[in-house]
C-alpha positions in Angstrom: -14.4 -36.6 -9.9 -14.7 -32.8 -10.2 -13.0 -32.6 -13.6 -15.9 -33.7 -15.7 -18.3 -31.5 -13.7 -16.1 -28.5 -14.3 -15.8 -29.3 -18.0 -19.6 -29.6 -18.3 -20.0 -26.3 -16.4 -17.5 -24.6 -18.7 -19.2 -25.8 -21.8 -22.6 -24.7 -20.5 -21.2 -21.3 -19.7 -19.7 -21.0 -23.2 -23.0 -21.9 -24.8 -24.9 -19.5 -22.5 -22.5 -16.7 -23.5 -23.1 -17.3 -27.2 -26.8 -17.4 -26.6 -26.7 -14.1 -24.7 -24.7 -12.4 -27.4 -27.0 -13.7 -30.1 -30.1 -12.5 -28.2 -28.5 -9.1 -27.6 -27.7 -8.7 -31.3 -31.3 -9.6 -32.2 -32.7 -7.2 -29.6 -30.4 -4.4 -31.0 -31.5 -5.1 -34.6 -35.2 -5.1 -33.7 -35.0 -1.7 -31.9 -33.4 0.2 -34.8 -35.5 3.1 -36.1 -36.0 2.8 -39.8 -38.7 5.3 -40.8 -36.2 8.2 -41.0 -33.8 6.2 -43.1 -36.6 5.0 -45.4 -37.7 8.6 -46.0 -34.3 9.6 -47.3 -33.1 11.5 -44.2 -29.5 10.7 -43.5 -28.6 9.2 -40.1 -25.7 10.5 -38.0 -22.4 9.1 -39.3 -23.9 7.8 -42.5 -24.7 9.3 -45.8 -24.4 12.9 -47.1 -25.7 15.4 -44.5 -22.7 16.1 -42.3 -24.4 18.5 -40.0 -25.7 15.8 -37.6 -23.6 15.3 -34.5 -23.3 12.0 -32.7 -22.5 12.5 -29.0 -22.3 8.8 -28.0 -19.4 8.2 -25.8 -18.0 4.7 -25.3 -16.0 3.8 -22.2 -14.3 0.5 -21.5 -11.2 -1.3 -20.5 -9.6 -4.7 -20.2 -7.0 -6.8 -18.5 -4.8 -9.3 -20.2 -3.2 -11.7 -17.7 -0.1 -13.3 -19.0 1.1 -15.5 -16.2 1.7 -13.2 -13.2 2.0 -10.0 -15.4 -1.2 -8.1 -15.9 -1.5 -5.8 -19.0 -4.2 -3.2 -18.1 -5.8 -0.7 -20.5 -8.9 1.5 -20.4 -10.4 4.6 -21.9 -10.9 6.3 -18.5 -9.8 5.9 -14.9 -13.2 4.6 -13.7 -13.4 1.9 -16.3 -9.9 0.8 -15.6 -10.5 0.6 -11.9 -13.6 -1.6 -12.5 -11.7 -3.9 -14.8 -8.9 -4.2 -12.2 -11.4 -5.1 -9.5 -13.0 -7.8 -11.7 -9.6 -9.2 -12.6 -8.7 -9.5 -8.9 -12.0 -11.2 -8.2 -11.4 -13.6 -11.1 -7.9 -14.4 -9.8 -9.3 -15.1 -6.3 -12.0 -17.4 -7.7 -9.4 -19.2 -9.8 -7.2 -19.7 -6.6 -10.2 -21.0 -4.7 -11.3 -23.5 -7.4 -7.8 -24.8 -8.3 -5.7 -24.8 -5.1 
C-alpha cells in the first residue's frame, strides 16, 4: 500500500537531486569570468604568476551512520554541530516513517 508510494517518492527525489546538481553546475559555469584569462592574466591557483593569493575557505562536515554507530567528521566545530543536528533529524524522520 505505502511501499509503491515511497518507492515513487524516492525515485522522484533522486531525479530531483540530479537535476539540482546539473543546474548548479550549469549556473557555476555560466558565471565564470573569462576576460582576464583570455587576456593572458593568470588566475589564482593556475598558471605562472604565483603572487596571487586565494583566500577562499571551505567548511564542511559529514556523518556516516553504520547501524547504531555514527562516524562524525568536520572541518570546524560549527559545521560538525550542524551535521550532527541534521543526522538526528534524519534518524527521527526514519523512525517516524518506518516504525
